[in-house]
C-alpha positions as CSV (number, residue, x, y, z in Angstrom):
1,M,3.3,55.1,-54.0
2,A,1.7,53.9,-57.2
3,P,-0.2,56.5,-59.3
4,E,-3.6,54.9,-58.5
5,E,-2.8,55.1,-54.8
6,F,-1.9,58.8,-55.1
7,L,-5.0,59.4,-57.1
8,S,-7.2,57.7,-54.5
9,R,-5.8,60.2,-51.9
10,V,-6.4,63.4,-53.8
11,D,-9.6,62.4,-55.6
12,N,-12.8,64.0,-54.4
13,S,-16.4,64.4,-55.5
14,G,-15.6,67.6,-57.4
15,F,-13.2,65.8,-59.7
16,N,-14.1,65.0,-63.3
17,M,-12.2,62.8,-65.8
18,L,-9.9,65.6,-66.8
19,D,-9.0,66.5,-63.2
20,R,-8.1,62.9,-62.5
21,A,-6.0,62.6,-65.6
22,L,-4.1,65.8,-64.8
23,A,-3.5,64.5,-61.2
24,V,-2.1,61.3,-62.6
25,L,0.2,63.2,-65.1
26,W,1.4,65.3,-62.2
27,W,2.3,62.3,-60.2
28,V,4.2,60.3,-62.9
29,G,6.1,63.4,-63.9
30,R,6.9,64.7,-60.4
31,D,10.6,63.8,-60.7
32,D,11.0,64.2,-64.5
33,P,8.5,66.6,-66.0
34,A,9.2,65.1,-69.5
35,V,7.6,61.8,-68.4
36,G,4.1,61.2,-69.6
37,L,1.4,58.6,-70.2
38,T,-0.9,57.8,-73.1
39,A,-4.6,58.4,-72.7
40,K,-5.2,54.7,-72.5
41,E,-2.7,54.3,-69.7
42,I,-4.3,57.1,-67.7
43,C,-7.8,55.6,-68.2
44,R,-6.6,52.2,-66.9
45,I,-5.2,53.9,-63.7
46,I,-8.6,55.7,-63.1
47,E,-10.5,52.4,-63.7
48,M,-8.2,50.7,-61.1
49,L,-9.9,52.9,-58.5
50,G,-13.3,51.3,-59.3
51,Y,-14.6,53.9,-61.8
52,P,-16.5,52.6,-64.8
53,R,-14.7,52.0,-68.1
54,Q,-13.2,55.3,-69.3
55,N,-13.6,56.7,-72.8
56,V,-10.0,56.8,-74.1
57,S,-11.0,58.7,-77.3
58,R,-12.8,61.3,-75.3
59,L,-9.8,61.9,-73.1
60,E,-7.6,62.1,-76.1
61,G,-9.9,64.7,-77.6
62,R,-9.9,66.7,-74.3
63,F,-6.1,66.7,-74.2
64,S,-5.8,67.8,-77.9
65,S,-7.7,71.0,-77.1
66,D,-6.3,71.6,-73.6
67,R,-3.3,73.9,-73.1
68,Q,-2.6,72.3,-69.7
69,V,-0.9,69.4,-71.5
70,S,1.4,68.8,-74.4
71,K,2.5,65.7,-76.4
72,T,5.6,63.7,-75.5
73,H,7.9,62.3,-78.1
74,C,6.5,58.8,-77.5
75,G,2.9,59.9,-78.3
76,G,1.8,60.3,-74.8
77,W,0.9,63.3,-72.8
78,R,2.7,65.4,-70.1
79,L,1.8,68.4,-68.1
80,H,2.8,71.9,-69.5
81,P,5.3,73.5,-67.2
82,V,2.9,76.3,-66.2
83,S,0.2,73.7,-65.3
84,R,2.7,71.6,-63.3
85,A,3.7,74.7,-61.3
86,A,0.1,75.4,-60.5
87,L,-0.5,71.8,-59.4
88,D,2.7,71.7,-57.3
89,S,1.1,73.9,-54.7
90,I,-1.8,71.5,-54.4
91,Y,-0.1,68.1,-54.6
92,T,3.5,68.4,-53.4
93,S,2.6,67.7,-49.8
94,Y,1.4,64.2,-50.8
95,R,4.8,63.2,-51.9
96,A,6.0,62.8,-48.3
97,L,3.0,60.8,-47.1
98,P,3.7,57.3,-45.8
99,P,1.8,54.4,-47.3
100,P,-1.6,53.9,-45.8
101,P,-1.9,51.2,-43.1
102,Q,-2.9,47.7,-44.2
103,P,-6.1,46.2,-42.8
104,S,-5.5,43.7,-40.0
105,D,-7.2,41.8,-37.2
106,S,-4.5,42.4,-34.6
107,V,-6.8,43.5,-31.8
108,L,-10.4,43.0,-33.0
109,P,-11.4,40.9,-36.0
110,R,-12.8,43.0,-38.8
111,D,-15.3,40.4,-39.9
112,L,-17.0,40.7,-36.5
113,F,-17.9,44.3,-37.4
114,S,-18.4,43.8,-41.1
115,G,-21.9,45.0,-42.2
116,T,-22.7,46.6,-38.8
117,R,-22.1,50.3,-39.0
118,G,-19.7,52.2,-41.2
119,Y,-18.3,54.2,-38.3
120,L,-17.8,51.0,-36.2
121,E,-15.8,49.4,-39.1
122,K,-13.6,52.5,-39.3
123,I,-13.0,52.5,-35.6
124,V,-11.9,48.9,-35.7
125,F,-9.7,49.6,-38.7
126,Q,-8.0,52.4,-36.8
127,L,-7.5,50.6,-33.5
128,N,-5.9,47.6,-35.3
129,A,-3.7,50.0,-37.4
130,S,-2.6,51.8,-34.2
131,Y,-1.6,48.5,-32.6
132,D,0.3,47.5,-35.7
133,G,2.1,50.9,-35.8
134,T,3.1,50.6,-32.1
135,L,0.9,53.5,-31.2
136,Y,-0.5,51.8,-28.1
137,D,-2.0,54.8,-26.4
138,C,-3.8,55.6,-29.6
139,C,-5.0,52.0,-29.8
140,A,-6.2,52.1,-26.2
141,V,-8.2,55.3,-26.8
142,M,-9.8,53.8,-30.0
143,C,-10.7,50.6,-28.1
144,R,-12.3,52.8,-25.5
145,R,-14.2,54.6,-28.2
146,A,-15.4,51.3,-29.7
147,L,-16.8,50.1,-26.4
148,E,-18.5,53.5,-25.7
149,T,-20.1,53.4,-29.1
150,L,-21.3,49.8,-28.6
151,L,-22.8,50.5,-25.2
152,I,-24.7,53.5,-26.8
153,E,-25.8,51.2,-29.6
154,V,-27.3,48.8,-27.1
155,Y,-29.4,51.5,-25.4
156,E,-30.5,53.0,-28.7
157,K,-31.6,49.5,-29.9
158,V,-34.1,49.2,-27.0
159,G,-35.2,52.8,-27.3
160,R,-33.6,53.9,-24.0
161,A,-30.8,56.1,-25.1
162,Q,-32.0,58.9,-22.9
163,E,-31.0,56.9,-19.8
164,V,-27.3,57.1,-20.8
165,K,-27.2,60.9,-21.4
166,G,-26.2,63.5,-18.9
167,S,-28.1,66.7,-18.0
168,D,-26.5,68.4,-20.9
169,G,-28.1,66.0,-23.3
170,H,-24.8,64.4,-24.4
171,F,-24.0,60.7,-23.9
172,L,-22.1,59.8,-20.8
173,M,-18.4,59.0,-21.0
174,F,-17.2,55.3,-20.9
175,G,-17.2,55.2,-17.0
176,G,-20.7,56.4,-16.8
177,L,-22.0,54.2,-19.6
178,L,-20.3,51.1,-18.0
179,S,-21.7,51.9,-14.5
180,H,-25.2,52.2,-15.8
181,F,-24.9,49.0,-17.9
182,E,-23.6,47.0,-14.9
183,Q,-26.5,48.1,-12.7
184,D,-29.1,47.4,-15.4
185,S,-31.0,44.2,-14.8
186,T,-32.5,44.2,-18.3
187,F,-29.3,42.8,-19.8
188,H,-27.4,39.7,-18.8
189,P,-23.8,39.9,-20.1
190,S,-21.5,37.0,-19.3
191,R,-19.0,37.3,-16.5
192,N,-16.2,37.3,-19.1
193,A,-17.7,40.2,-21.0
194,L,-18.1,42.3,-17.8
195,K,-14.6,41.5,-16.8
196,G,-13.4,42.6,-20.2
197,L,-15.2,45.9,-19.9
198,R,-13.9,46.5,-16.4
199,D,-10.3,45.6,-17.2
200,F,-10.3,47.8,-20.2
201,K,-11.8,50.8,-18.4
202,S,-8.6,50.9,-16.3
203,L,-6.3,50.9,-19.3
204,G,-8.5,53.3,-21.3
205,D,-8.6,55.8,-18.4
206,L,-4.8,55.7,-18.0
207,S,-4.1,56.3,-21.7
208,A,-6.7,59.0,-22.1
209,H,-6.2,60.9,-18.9
210,N,-2.9,60.1,-17.2
211,R,-0.2,62.4,-18.6
212,R,2.6,60.3,-17.1
213,F,1.3,57.0,-18.5
214,N,2.3,55.5,-21.9
215,A,0.7,52.2,-22.9
216,R,2.8,49.4,-24.1
217,R,2.1,46.4,-26.2
218,D,1.7,44.0,-23.3
219,D,-0.9,46.4,-21.8
220,I,-3.1,45.9,-24.9
221,D,-2.3,42.2,-25.1
222,R,-3.4,41.7,-21.5
223,V,-6.9,43.0,-22.1
224,R,-7.3,42.0,-25.8
225,D,-9.2,38.7,-25.2
226,G,-11.7,40.3,-22.8
227,L,-12.2,43.2,-25.2
228,R,-13.0,40.7,-27.9
229,V,-15.6,38.9,-25.8
230,A,-17.2,42.1,-24.6
231,A,-17.4,43.6,-28.1
232,E,-19.1,40.5,-29.5
233,E,-21.7,40.4,-26.7
234,L,-22.5,44.1,-27.1
235,L,-22.9,43.6,-30.8
236,H,-25.5,40.9,-30.1
237,L,-27.3,43.0,-27.5
238,A,-27.4,45.9,-30.0
239,G,-28.8,43.7,-32.7
240,L,-25.9,44.3,-35.0
241,V,-25.0,40.6,-35.6
């Protein structure tokens, strides 16, 4: 894991420039505490995450008056042993994390959902990543969630969301949503889209509720084309494309 990747995982809204710099120094010196970086190198790593240009002189000044760091023999900076010990309890768990999954279009194309809703884009990212990671039950459940969300989006678009809610005020599950949608004469989905929704309901139910069933790659592959057609038509009906 590169230092900028590590920093992207631990960074949060409460971090300031010094916090990010200390996190970077912790990472680069995790195996050899004597290893350090110059203020310029640290600023470049922070900028790689999309932050505006960092003030190298300012960071150098902060380090000069901060007891959490000390100079290396090469003119860089490293964490003081006491500071490193304090950060160990926070960051050590990140050492064992696998690299994040790479974006892909293995089940549903990302560009179809680009610019729609942030939560839809994240669902598609996760279902594709699950497929790529051979987590096929996870993929099936996330596909089911995508279709549930799209059906709800359709009814919210036309101001009829209340129709697809139960007596408890919560939205119906996928089976109830699909049943209502199939009987609704307002919408006119294609035969292929309806087949895709029906085919996937069976797989989604098995992966979500049958404790003796484990989805396989060919289970996803068999319904993937229909899922793609259904998703695009629902996006159109929801006014998201």
